[in-house]
N, CA, C, O and the ligand as a Tripos MOL2 file, in Angstrom:
@<TRIPOS>MOLECULE
protein
  281   279    71     0     0
PROTEIN
NO_CHARGES

@<TRIPOS>ATOM
      1 N          18.4280   -2.4820  -13.1660 N.3       1 MET1
      2 CA         17.0210   -1.9340  -13.2700 C.3       1 MET1
      3 C          16.9790   -0.5850  -12.5480 C.2       1 MET1
      4 O          17.4460   -0.4690  -11.4150 O.2       1 MET1
      5 N          16.4540    0.3680  -13.1650 N.am      2 ALA2
      6 CA         16.3820    1.6540  -12.5620 C.3       2 ALA2
      7 C          15.3680    1.6120  -11.4220 C.2       2 ALA2
      8 O          14.2610    1.0830  -11.5140 O.2       2 ALA2
      9 N          15.8320    2.1960  -10.3850 N.am      3 THR3
     10 CA         14.9450    2.2590   -9.1810 C.3       3 THR3
     11 C          14.1620    3.5530   -9.1470 C.2       3 THR3
     12 O          14.7130    4.6500   -9.0520 O.2       3 THR3
     13 N          12.8200    3.3740   -9.2310 N.am      4 LYS4
     14 CA         11.9410    4.4990   -9.1060 C.3       4 LYS4
     15 C          11.7620    4.7890   -7.5970 C.2       4 LYS4
     16 O          11.5210    3.8810   -6.8020 O.2       4 LYS4
     17 N          11.8820    6.0150   -7.2470 N.am      5 THR5
     18 CA         11.5910    6.3880   -5.8130 C.3       5 THR5
     19 C          10.5880    7.4830   -5.8370 C.2       5 THR5
     20 O          10.4590    8.2130   -6.8200 O.2       5 THR5
     21 N           9.8450    7.6060   -4.7110 N.am      6 THR6
     22 CA          8.9960    8.7490   -4.5070 C.3       6 THR6
     23 C           9.4450    9.4970   -3.2640 C.2       6 THR6
     24 O           9.8270    8.8830   -2.2680 O.2       6 THR6
     25 N           9.4000   10.7870   -3.3200 N.am      7 THR7
     26 CA          9.8540   11.5500   -2.1920 C.3       7 THR7
     27 C           8.8030   12.6130   -1.8100 C.2       7 THR7
     28 O           7.7120   12.6490   -2.3790 O.2       7 THR7
     29 N           9.1320   13.4290   -0.8890 N.am      8 GLY8
     30 CA          8.2700   14.5440   -0.5920 C.3       8 GLY8
     31 C           7.5320   14.3760    0.7370 C.2       8 GLY8
     32 O           6.6380   15.1580    1.0600 O.2       8 GLY8
     33 N           7.8980   13.3900    1.4760 N.am      9 PHE9
     34 CA          7.2260   13.2290    2.8080 C.3       9 PHE9
     35 C           8.0990   13.9240    3.8150 C.2       9 PHE9
     36 O           9.2750   13.6250    4.0250 O.2       9 PHE9
     37 N           7.3910   14.9260    4.4510 N.am     10 LYS10
     38 CA          8.1140   15.7090    5.4690 C.3      10 LYS10
     39 C           8.0440   14.9990    6.7950 C.2      10 LYS10
     40 O           7.4540   15.4880    7.7580 O.2      10 LYS10
     41 N           8.6480   13.8560    6.8250 N.am     11 VAL11
     42 CA          8.5740   13.0180    7.9460 C.3      11 VAL11
     43 C          10.0010   12.7260    8.4480 C.2      11 VAL11
     44 O          10.8150   12.2460    7.6590 O.2      11 VAL11
     45 N          10.3230   12.9780    9.6510 N.am     12 PRO12
     46 CA         11.6650   12.7490   10.1230 C.3      12 PRO12
     47 C          12.0660   11.2640   10.0650 C.2      12 PRO12
     48 O          11.2220   10.4140   10.3500 O.2      12 PRO12
     49 N          13.2360   10.9350    9.7330 N.am     13 CYS13
     50 CA         13.7410    9.5400    9.8360 C.3      13 CYS13
     51 C          13.7090    9.1850   11.3310 C.2      13 CYS13
     52 O          14.2680    9.8820   12.1770 O.2      13 CYS13
     53 N          13.0100    8.0370   11.6170 N.am     14 PRO14
     54 CA         13.0320    7.5820   13.0590 C.3      14 PRO14
     55 C          14.4360    7.1910   13.5410 C.2      14 PRO14
     56 O          14.7020    7.1610   14.7430 O.2      14 PRO14
     57 N          15.2890    6.9050   12.6290 N.am     15 LEU15
     58 CA         16.6240    6.3900   13.0190 C.3      15 LEU15
     59 C          17.6830    7.4990   13.1740 C.2      15 LEU15
     60 O          18.5170    7.4440   14.0770 O.2      15 LEU15
     61 N          17.6420    8.4610   12.3230 N.am     16 CYS16
     62 CA         18.7020    9.5180   12.3840 C.3      16 CYS16
     63 C          18.1150   10.9020   12.5140 C.2      16 CYS16
     64 O          18.8610   11.8410   12.7930 O.2      16 CYS16
     65 N          16.7710   11.0900   12.3220 N.am     17 GLY17
     66 CA         16.1600   12.3610   12.4980 C.3      17 GLY17
     67 C          16.1770   13.2730   11.3070 C.2      17 GLY17
     68 O          15.6620   14.3880   11.3910 O.2      17 GLY17
     69 N          16.7350   12.8620   10.2240 N.am     18 ALA18
     70 CA         16.7230   13.6930    9.0330 C.3      18 ALA18
     71 C          15.3870   13.9040    8.4860 C.2      18 ALA18
     72 O          14.6510   12.9300    8.3280 O.2      18 ALA18
     73 N          14.9790   15.1570    8.1610 N.am     19 ILE19
     74 CA         13.7360   15.4430    7.5360 C.3      19 ILE19
     75 C          13.9450   15.7750    6.0780 C.2      19 ILE19
     76 O          14.7790   16.6030    5.7120 O.2      19 ILE19
     77 N          13.1570   15.1010    5.2570 N.am     20 GLY20
     78 CA         13.4040   15.2740    3.8650 C.3      20 GLY20
     79 C          12.9890   16.6460    3.2500 C.2      20 GLY20
     80 O          11.9760   17.2260    3.6400 O.2      20 GLY20
     81 N          13.7490   17.1150    2.3420 N.am     21 THR21
     82 CA         13.3180   18.2260    1.4420 C.3      21 THR21
     83 C          12.8100   17.4840    0.2010 C.2      21 THR21
     84 O          12.5750   16.2760    0.2250 O.2      21 THR21
     85 N          12.6550   18.2180   -0.8380 N.am     22 ASP22
     86 CA         12.1310   17.5430   -2.1090 C.3      22 ASP22
     87 C          13.1220   16.5190   -2.6080 C.2      22 ASP22
     88 O          12.7460   15.4410   -3.0690 O.2      22 ASP22
     89 N          14.4000   16.8670   -2.5100 N.am     23 GLU23
     90 CA         15.3140   15.9800   -3.2460 C.3      23 GLU23
     91 C          16.3670   15.3830   -2.2280 C.2      23 GLU23
     92 O          17.0040   14.3710   -2.5200 O.2      23 GLU23
     93 N          16.5270   16.0340   -1.0400 N.am     24 ASP24
     94 CA         17.6720   15.6520   -0.2480 C.3      24 ASP24
     95 C          17.2170   15.0040    1.0780 C.2      24 ASP24
     96 O          16.2420   15.4510    1.6820 O.2      24 ASP24
     97 N          17.8970   13.9930    1.5070 N.am     25 ASP25
     98 CA         17.7460   13.4280    2.7730 C.3      25 ASP25
     99 C          16.3530   12.8340    3.0140 C.2      25 ASP25
    100 O          15.5850   12.6600    2.0670 O.2      25 ASP25
    101 N          16.0510   12.5490    4.1650 N.am     26 GLY26
    102 CA         14.6760   12.1460    4.5440 C.3      26 GLY26
    103 C          14.3290   10.7360    3.9390 C.2      26 GLY26
    104 O          15.1600    9.9870    3.4240 O.2      26 GLY26
    105 N          13.0910   10.5010    4.0630 N.am     27 LEU27
    106 CA         12.6230    9.1810    3.7040 C.3      27 LEU27
    107 C          12.1540    9.1250    2.2090 C.2      27 LEU27
    108 O          11.5290   10.0460    1.6840 O.2      27 LEU27
    109 N          12.4870    8.0310    1.6040 N.am     28 ILE28
    110 CA         12.0530    7.8100    0.2230 C.3      28 ILE28
    111 C          11.3710    6.3830    0.2340 C.2      28 ILE28
    112 O          11.6280    5.5310    1.0850 O.2      28 ILE28
    113 N          10.5450    6.2300   -0.7230 N.am     29 ILE29
    114 CA          9.9530    4.9050   -0.8770 C.3      29 ILE29
    115 C          10.3930    4.3170   -2.2970 C.2      29 ILE29
    116 O          10.1570    4.9130   -3.3470 O.2      29 ILE29
    117 N          10.9910    3.2110   -2.2330 N.am     30 GLU30
    118 CA         11.2330    2.5230   -3.5120 C.3      30 GLU30
    119 C          10.0290    1.8950   -4.0080 C.2      30 GLU30
    120 O           9.4800    0.9850   -3.3870 O.2      30 GLU30
    121 N           9.5740    2.3780   -5.1720 N.am     31 VAL31
    122 CA          8.2650    2.0370   -5.6590 C.3      31 VAL31
    123 C           8.1170    0.6420   -5.9330 C.2      31 VAL31
    124 O           7.0430    0.1180   -5.6390 O.2      31 VAL31
    125 N           9.1050   -0.1010   -6.4960 N.am     32 GLY32
    126 CA          9.0190   -1.4380   -6.8120 C.3      32 GLY32
    127 C           8.7450   -2.3710   -5.6040 C.2      32 GLY32
    128 O           7.9080   -3.2720   -5.6650 O.2      32 GLY32
    129 N           9.4860   -2.1150   -4.5140 N.am     33 THR33
    130 CA          9.4670   -2.9840   -3.4170 C.3      33 THR33
    131 C           8.6810   -2.3610   -2.1600 C.2      33 THR33
    132 O           8.4760   -3.0190   -1.1400 O.2      33 THR33
    133 N           8.2880   -1.1160   -2.3170 N.am     34 LEU34
    134 CA          7.6490   -0.3980   -1.2550 C.3      34 LEU34
    135 C           8.4350   -0.3830   -0.0420 C.2      34 LEU34
    136 O           7.9110   -0.3640    1.0720 O.2      34 LEU34
    137 N           9.8530   -0.3920   -0.2620 N.am     35 THR35
    138 CA         10.7490   -0.2880    0.8720 C.3      35 THR35
    139 C          10.9500    1.2060    1.2280 C.2      35 THR35
    140 O          11.1910    2.0670    0.3820 O.2      35 THR35
    141 N          10.8300    1.4300    2.5240 N.am     36 LEU36
    142 CA         11.0700    2.8180    3.0010 C.3      36 LEU36
    143 C          12.5810    2.8600    3.3450 C.2      36 LEU36
    144 O          13.1090    2.0150    4.0680 O.2      36 LEU36
    145 N          13.2330    3.8820    2.7890 N.am     37 LYS37
    146 CA         14.6250    4.1250    3.0650 C.3      37 LYS37
    147 C          14.9150    5.4950    3.4290 C.2      37 LYS37
    148 O          14.2130    6.3990    2.9740 O.2      37 LYS37
    149 N          15.8920    5.7380    4.2150 N.am     38 CYS38
    150 CA         16.3780    7.1430    4.5080 C.3      38 CYS38
    151 C          17.5280    7.4070    3.7100 C.2      38 CYS38
    152 O          18.5000    6.6540    3.6420 O.2      38 CYS38
    153 N          17.3860    8.6060    3.0400 N.am     39 GLN39
    154 CA         18.5760    8.9520    2.1230 C.3      39 GLN39
    155 C          19.7140    9.5180    2.9470 C.2      39 GLN39
    156 O          20.8470    9.5860    2.4700 O.2      39 GLN39
    157 N          19.4230    9.9420    4.2200 N.am     40 ALA40
    158 CA         20.4850   10.5370    4.9860 C.3      40 ALA40
    159 C          21.4160    9.4270    5.5950 C.2      40 ALA40
    160 O          22.6400    9.4940    5.4840 O.2      40 ALA40
    161 N          20.8000    8.4480    6.2150 N.am     41 CYS41
    162 CA         21.5570    7.3960    6.8540 C.3      41 CYS41
    163 C          21.5610    6.0920    6.0830 C.2      41 CYS41
    164 O          22.2420    5.1540    6.4950 O.2      41 CYS41
    165 N          20.8330    5.9890    4.9830 N.am     42 SER42
    166 CA         20.8010    4.7970    4.0990 C.3      42 SER42
    167 C          20.2570    3.5680    4.8120 C.2      42 SER42
    168 O          20.4330    2.4380    4.3550 O.2      42 SER42
    169 N          19.6060    3.8010    5.9170 N.am     43 GLU43
    170 CA         18.9840    2.6250    6.5360 C.3      43 GLU43
    171 C          17.5790    2.4210    6.0620 C.2      43 GLU43
    172 O          16.8860    3.3420    5.6310 O.2      43 GLU43
    173 N          17.1640    1.0940    6.1670 N.am     44 GLU44
    174 CA         15.7140    0.8690    5.8850 C.3      44 GLU44
    175 C          14.9430    1.1830    7.1240 C.2      44 GLU44
    176 O          15.3810    0.9400    8.2490 O.2      44 GLU44
    177 N          13.7660    1.7360    6.8850 N.am     45 VAL45
    178 CA         12.9160    2.1430    7.9820 C.3      45 VAL45
    179 C          11.6470    1.2850    7.8950 C.2      45 VAL45
    180 O          10.9760    1.2500    6.8640 O.2      45 VAL45
    181 N          11.3310    0.5880    9.0100 N.am     46 SER46
    182 CA         10.1060   -0.2280    9.0130 C.3      46 SER46
    183 C           8.9310    0.5800    9.5000 C.2      46 SER46
    184 O           9.0740    1.6370   10.1140 O.2      46 SER46
    185 N           7.7260    0.0290    9.1960 N.am     47 VAL47
    186 CA          6.4970    0.7240    9.6710 C.3      47 VAL47
    187 C           6.5340    0.6710   11.1680 C.2      47 VAL47
    188 O           5.9620    1.5620   11.7960 O.2      47 VAL47
    189 N           7.1480   -0.2810   11.7870 N.am     48 ASN48
    190 CA          7.2580   -0.2840   13.2130 C.3      48 ASN48
    191 C           8.0270    0.9200   13.7580 C.2      48 ASN48
    192 O           7.6500    1.5330   14.7560 O.2      48 ASN48
    193 N           9.1040    1.2260   13.0690 N.am     49 ASP49
    194 CA          9.8560    2.3720   13.4680 C.3      49 ASP49
    195 C           9.0660    3.6460   13.3530 C.2      49 ASP49
    196 O           9.1900    4.5470   14.1820 O.2      49 ASP49
    197 N           8.2430    3.7200   12.3090 N.am     50 LEU50
    198 CA          7.4170    4.9250   12.1320 C.3      50 LEU50
    199 C           6.3440    4.9140   13.2650 C.2      50 LEU50
    200 O           6.0750    5.9690   13.8390 O.2      50 LEU50
    201 N           5.7610    3.8140   13.5800 N.am     51 GLU51
    202 CA          4.7750    3.8100   14.6770 C.3      51 GLU51
    203 C           5.3770    4.2400   16.0280 C.2      51 GLU51
    204 O           4.7380    4.9190   16.8320 O.2      51 GLU51
    205 N           6.6290    3.8180   16.2400 N.am     52 THR52
    206 CA          7.2320    4.2660   17.4530 C.3      52 THR52
    207 C           7.4500    5.7780   17.4270 C.2      52 THR52
    208 O           7.2730    6.4360   18.4520 O.2      52 THR52
    209 N           7.8280    6.3420   16.2840 N.am     53 LEU53
    210 CA          8.0490    7.7400   16.1010 C.3      53 LEU53
    211 C           6.6920    8.4610   16.4280 C.2      53 LEU53
    212 O           6.6860    9.4360   17.1800 O.2      53 LEU53
    213 N           5.5840    7.9890   15.8760 N.am     54 VAL54
    214 CA          4.2830    8.5960   16.0680 C.3      54 VAL54
    215 C           3.9400    8.5330   17.4960 C.2      54 VAL54
    216 O           3.5290    9.5350   18.0810 O.2      54 VAL54
    217 N           4.0930    7.3700   18.0980 N.am     55 ALA55
    218 CA          3.7130    7.2280   19.6020 C.3      55 ALA55
    219 C           4.5310    8.1710   20.4310 C.2      55 ALA55
    220 O           3.9930    8.7890   21.3500 O.2      55 ALA55
    221 N           5.8270    8.3180   20.1510 N.am     56 ASP56
    222 CA          6.6490    9.2370   20.8580 C.3      56 ASP56
    223 C           6.2750   10.6710   20.6760 C.2      56 ASP56
    224 O           6.3360   11.4490   21.6280 O.2      56 ASP56
    225 N           5.8720   11.0630   19.4350 N.am     57 THR57
    226 CA          5.4150   12.3630   19.1390 C.3      57 THR57
    227 C           4.1710   12.6810   19.8980 C.2      57 THR57
    228 O           4.0540   13.7460   20.5030 O.2      57 THR57
    229 N           3.2120   11.7370   19.8700 N.am     58 GLU58
    230 CA          1.9800   11.9950   20.6690 C.3      58 GLU58
    231 C           2.2220   12.0870   22.1330 C.2      58 GLU58
    232 O           1.5970   12.8890   22.8260 O.2      58 GLU58
    233 N           3.1270   11.2710   22.6210 N.am     59 ARG59
    234 CA          3.4630   11.4130   24.0020 C.3      59 ARG59
    235 C           4.0060   12.7770   24.3590 C.2      59 ARG59
    236 O           3.6390   13.3910   25.3600 O.2      59 ARG59
    237 N           4.8900   13.2160   23.5020 N.am     60 LEU60
    238 CA          5.4980   14.6090   23.6890 C.3      60 LEU60
    239 C           4.4760   15.7120   23.6390 C.2      60 LEU60
    240 O           4.5420   16.6700   24.4090 O.2      60 LEU60
    241 N           3.5120   15.5770   22.7150 N.am     61 ILE61
    242 CA          2.4790   16.5450   22.6700 C.3      61 ILE61
    243 C           1.5610   16.5090   23.8970 C.2      61 ILE61
    244 O           1.1200   17.5470   24.3880 O.2      61 ILE61
    245 N           1.2890   15.3220   24.3670 N.am     62 ARG62
    246 CA          0.5280   15.2580   25.6200 C.3      62 ARG62
    247 C           1.2280   15.8000   26.8120 C.2      62 ARG62
    248 O           0.6320   16.4210   27.6920 O.2      62 ARG62
    249 N           2.5410   15.5480   26.8290 N.am     63 TRP63
    250 CA          3.4400   16.1110   27.9400 C.3      63 TRP63
    251 C           3.3860   17.5790   27.9200 C.2      63 TRP63
    252 O           3.2230   18.1900   28.9760 O.2      63 TRP63
    253 N           3.5130   18.2100   26.7620 N.am     64 LEU64
    254 CA          3.5490   19.6150   26.5860 C.3      64 LEU64
    255 C           2.2140   20.2210   26.9910 C.2      64 LEU64
    256 O           2.1490   21.2590   27.6500 O.2      64 LEU64
    257 N           1.1470   19.5370   26.5710 N.am     65 ALA65
    258 CA         -0.1940   20.0500   26.9460 C.3      65 ALA65
    259 C          -0.4040   19.9660   28.4320 C.2      65 ALA65
    260 O          -0.9830   20.8880   29.0060 O.2      65 ALA65
    261 N           0.0380   18.8930   29.1010 N.am     66 ALA66
    262 CA         -0.1130   18.7910   30.4640 C.3      66 ALA66
    263 C           0.7550   19.8190   31.2550 C.2      66 ALA66
    264 O           0.3380   20.3780   32.2690 O.2      66 ALA66
    265 N           1.9830   20.0280   30.7240 N.am     67 ALA67
    266 CA          2.8580   20.9530   31.3220 C.3      67 ALA67
    267 C           2.3190   22.3770   31.2470 C.2      67 ALA67
    268 O           2.5210   23.1910   32.1490 O.2      67 ALA67
    269 N           1.6350   22.6470   30.1580 N.am     68 GLY68
    270 CA          1.0620   24.0020   30.0000 C.3      68 GLY68
    271 C          -0.0640   24.3010   30.9400 C.2      68 GLY68
    272 O          -0.4110   25.4650   31.1390 O.2      68 GLY68
    273 N          -0.6490   23.2740   31.5290 N.am     69 GLN69
    274 CA         -1.7940   23.4680   32.2730 C.3      69 GLN69
    275 C          -1.4710   23.7070   33.8160 C.2      69 GLN69
    276 O          -2.3420   24.0780   34.6030 O.2      69 GLN69
    277 N          -0.2310   23.4780   34.1620 N.am     70 VAL70
    278 CA          0.2240   23.6510   35.5160 C.3      70 VAL70
    279 C           0.1930   25.1500   35.8850 C.2      70 VAL70
    280 O           0.5450   25.5180   37.0060 O.2      70 VAL70
    281 ZN         18.0070    8.3020    8.5560 Zn       71 ZN71
@<TRIPOS>BOND
     1     1     2 1
     2     2     3 1
     3     3     4 2
     4     3     5 am
     5     5     6 1
     6     6     7 1
     7     7     8 2
     8     7     9 am
     9     9    10 1
    10    10    11 1
    11    11    12 2
    12    11    13 am
    13    13    14 1
    14    14    15 1
    15    15    16 2
    16    15    17 am
    17    17    18 1
    18    18    19 1
    19    19    20 2
    20    19    21 am
    21    21    22 1
    22    22    23 1
    23    23    24 2
    24    23    25 am
    25    25    26 1
    26    26    27 1
    27    27    28 2
    28    27    29 am
    29    29    30 1
    30    30    31 1
    31    31    32 2
    32    31    33 am
    33    33    34 1
    34    34    35 1
    35    35    36 2
    36    35    37 am
    37    37    38 1
    38    38    39 1
    39    39    40 2
    40    39    41 am
    41    41    42 1
    42    42    43 1
    43    43    44 2
    44    43    45 am
    45    45    46 1
    46    46    47 1
    47    47    48 2
    48    47    49 am
    49    49    50 1
    50    50    51 1
    51    51    52 2
    52    51    53 am
    53    53    54 1
    54    54    55 1
    55    55    56 2
    56    55    57 am
    57    57    58 1
    58    58    59 1
    59    59    60 2
    60    59    61 am
    61    61    62 1
    62    62    63 1
    63    63    64 2
    64    63    65 am
    65    65    66 1
    66    66    67 1
    67    67    68 2
    68    67    69 am
    69    69    70 1
    70    70    71 1
    71    71    72 2
    72    71    73 am
    73    73    74 1
    74    74    75 1
    75    75    76 2
    76    75    77 am
    77    77    78 1
    78    78    79 1
    79    79    80 2
    80    79    81 am
    81    81    82 1
    82    82    83 1
    83    83    84 2
    84    83    85 am
    85    85    86 1
    86    86    87 1
    87    87    88 2
    88    87    89 am
    89    89    90 1
    90    90    91 1
    91    91    92 2
    92    91    93 am
    93    93    94 1
    94    94    95 1
    95    95    96 2
    96    95    97 am
    97    97    98 1
    98    98    99 1
    99    99   100 2
   100    99   101 am
   101   101   102 1
   102   102   103 1
   103   103   104 2
   104   103   105 am
   105   105   106 1
   106   106   107 1
   107   107   108 2
   108   107   109 am
   109   109   110 1
   110   110   111 1
   111   111   112 2
   112   111   113 am
   113   113   114 1
   114   114   115 1
   115   115   116 2
   116   115   117 am
   117   117   118 1
   118   118   119 1
   119   119   120 2
   120   119   121 am
   121   121   122 1
   122   122   123 1
   123   123   124 2
   124   123   125 am
   125   125   126 1
   126   126   127 1
   127   127   128 2
   128   127   129 am
   129   129   130 1
   130   130   131 1
   131   131   132 2
   132   131   133 am
   133   133   134 1
   134   134   135 1
   135   135   136 2
   136   135   137 am
   137   137   138 1
   138   138   139 1
   139   139   140 2
   140   139   141 am
   141   141   142 1
   142   142   143 1
   143   143   144 2
   144   143   145 am
   145   145   146 1
   146   146   147 1
   147   147   148 2
   148   147   149 am
   149   149   150 1
   150   150   151 1
   151   151   152 2
   152   151   153 am
   153   153   154 1
   154   154   155 1
   155   155   156 2
   156   155   157 am
   157   157   158 1
   158   158   159 1
   159   159   160 2
   160   159   161 am
   161   161   162 1
   162   162   163 1
   163   163   164 2
   164   163   165 am
   165   165   166 1
   166   166   167 1
   167   167   168 2
   168   167   169 am
   169   169   170 1
   170   170   171 1
   171   171   172 2
   172   171   173 am
   173   173   174 1
   174   174   175 1
   175   175   176 2
   176   175   177 am
   177   177   178 1
   178   178   179 1
   179   179   180 2
   180   179   181 am
   181   181   182 1
   182   182   183 1
   183   183   184 2
   184   183   185 am
   185   185   186 1
   186   186   187 1
   187   187   188 2
   188   187   189 am
   189   189   190 1
   190   190   191 1
   191   191   192 2
   192   191   193 am
   193   193   194 1
   194   194   195 1
   195   195   196 2
   196   195   197 am
   197   197   198 1
   198   198   199 1
   199   199   200 2
   200   199   201 am
   201   201   202 1
   202   202   203 1
   203   203   204 2
   204   203   205 am
   205   205   206 1
   206   206   207 1
   207   207   208 2
   208   207   209 am
   209   209   210 1
   210   210   211 1
   211   211   212 2
   212   211   213 am
   213   213   214 1
   214   214   215 1
   215   215   216 2
   216   215   217 am
   217   217   218 1
   218   218   219 1
   219   219   220 2
   220   219   221 am
   221   221   222 1
   222   222   223 1
   223   223   224 2
   224   223   225 am
   225   225   226 1
   226   226   227 1
   227   227   228 2
   228   227   229 am
   229   229   230 1
   230   230   231 1
   231   231   232 2
   232   231   233 am
   233   233   234 1
   234   234   235 1
   235   235   236 2
   236   235   237 am
   237   237   238 1
   238   238   239 1
   239   239   240 2
   240   239   241 am
   241   241   242 1
   242   242   243 1
   243   243   244 2
   244   243   245 am
   245   245   246 1
   246   246   247 1
   247   247   248 2
   248   247   249 am
   249   249   250 1
   250   250   251 1
   251   251   252 2
   252   251   253 am
   253   253   254 1
   254   254   255 1
   255   255   256 2
   256   255   257 am
   257   257   258 1
   258   258   259 1
   259   259   260 2
   260   259   261 am
   261   261   262 1
   262   262   263 1
   263   263   264 2
   264   263   265 am
   265   265   266 1
   266   266   267 1
   267   267   268 2
   268   267   269 am
   269   269   270 1
   270   270   271 1
   271   271   272 2
   272   271   273 am
   273   273   274 1
   274   274   275 1
   275   275   276 2
   276   275   277 am
   277   277   278 1
   278   278   279 1
   279   279   280 2
@<TRIPOS>SUBSTRUCTURE
     1 MET1         2 RESIDUE 1 A MET
     2 ALA2         6 RESIDUE 1 A ALA
     3 THR3        10 RESIDUE 1 A THR
     4 LYS4        14 RESIDUE 1 A LYS
     5 THR5        18 RESIDUE 1 A THR
     6 THR6        22 RESIDUE 1 A THR
     7 THR7        26 RESIDUE 1 A THR
     8 GLY8        30 RESIDUE 1 A GLY
     9 PHE9        34 RESIDUE 1 A PHE
    10 LYS10       38 RESIDUE 1 A LYS
    11 VAL11       42 RESIDUE 1 A VAL
    12 PRO12       46 RESIDUE 1 A PRO
    13 CYS13       50 RESIDUE 1 A CYS
    14 PRO14       54 RESIDUE 1 A PRO
    15 LEU15       58 RESIDUE 1 A LEU
    16 CYS16       62 RESIDUE 1 A CYS
    17 GLY17       66 RESIDUE 1 A GLY
    18 ALA18       70 RESIDUE 1 A ALA
    19 ILE19       74 RESIDUE 1 A ILE
    20 GLY20       78 RESIDUE 1 A GLY
    21 THR21       82 RESIDUE 1 A THR
    22 ASP22       86 RESIDUE 1 A ASP
    23 GLU23       90 RESIDUE 1 A GLU
    24 ASP24       94 RESIDUE 1 A ASP
    25 ASP25       98 RESIDUE 1 A ASP
    26 GLY26      102 RESIDUE 1 A GLY
    27 LEU27      106 RESIDUE 1 A LEU
    28 ILE28      110 RESIDUE 1 A ILE
    29 ILE29      114 RESIDUE 1 A ILE
    30 GLU30      118 RESIDUE 1 A GLU
    31 VAL31      122 RESIDUE 1 A VAL
    32 GLY32      126 RESIDUE 1 A GLY
    33 THR33      130 RESIDUE 1 A THR
    34 LEU34      134 RESIDUE 1 A LEU
    35 THR35      138 RESIDUE 1 A THR
    36 LEU36      142 RESIDUE 1 A LEU
    37 LYS37      146 RESIDUE 1 A LYS
    38 CYS38      150 RESIDUE 1 A CYS
    39 GLN39      154 RESIDUE 1 A GLN
    40 ALA40      158 RESIDUE 1 A ALA
    41 CYS41      162 RESIDUE 1 A CYS
    42 SER42      166 RESIDUE 1 A SER
    43 GLU43      170 RESIDUE 1 A GLU
    44 GLU44      174 RESIDUE 1 A GLU
    45 VAL45      178 RESIDUE 1 A VAL
    46 SER46      182 RESIDUE 1 A SER
    47 VAL47      186 RESIDUE 1 A VAL
    48 ASN48      190 RESIDUE 1 A ASN
    49 ASP49      194 RESIDUE 1 A ASP
    50 LEU50      198 RESIDUE 1 A LEU
    51 GLU51      202 RESIDUE 1 A GLU
    52 THR52      206 RESIDUE 1 A THR
    53 LEU53      210 RESIDUE 1 A LEU
    54 VAL54      214 RESIDUE 1 A VAL
    55 ALA55      218 RESIDUE 1 A ALA
    56 ASP56      222 RESIDUE 1 A ASP
    57 THR57      226 RESIDUE 1 A THR
    58 GLU58      230 RESIDUE 1 A GLU
    59 ARG59      234 RESIDUE 1 A ARG
    60 LEU60      238 RESIDUE 1 A LEU
    61 ILE61      242 RESIDUE 1 A ILE
    62 ARG62      246 RESIDUE 1 A ARG
    63 TRP63      250 RESIDUE 1 A TRP
    64 LEU64      254 RESIDUE 1 A LEU
    65 ALA65      258 RESIDUE 1 A ALA
    66 ALA66      262 RESIDUE 1 A ALA
    67 ALA67      266 RESIDUE 1 A ALA
    68 GLY68      270 RESIDUE 1 A GLY
    69 GLN69      274 RESIDUE 1 A GLN
    70 VAL70      278 RESIDUE 1 A VAL
    71 ZN71       281 GROUP 0 **** ****
């Protein structure tokens, strides 16, 4: 069965950090199973992995904002 995928998310892979371009690397979603996969490291990425990435990103932004106020 041909696997349909969708791409175009400029989101770094939480596991290896690869950021997708239109065709290369980064995260893709297999449409049939809604499985998130990274084309760079071939690992499955869970929503939990993404949430950790978002939480870390927000923490970094807060840290930078706090550092800028000193
Ligand atoms: Zn990856």
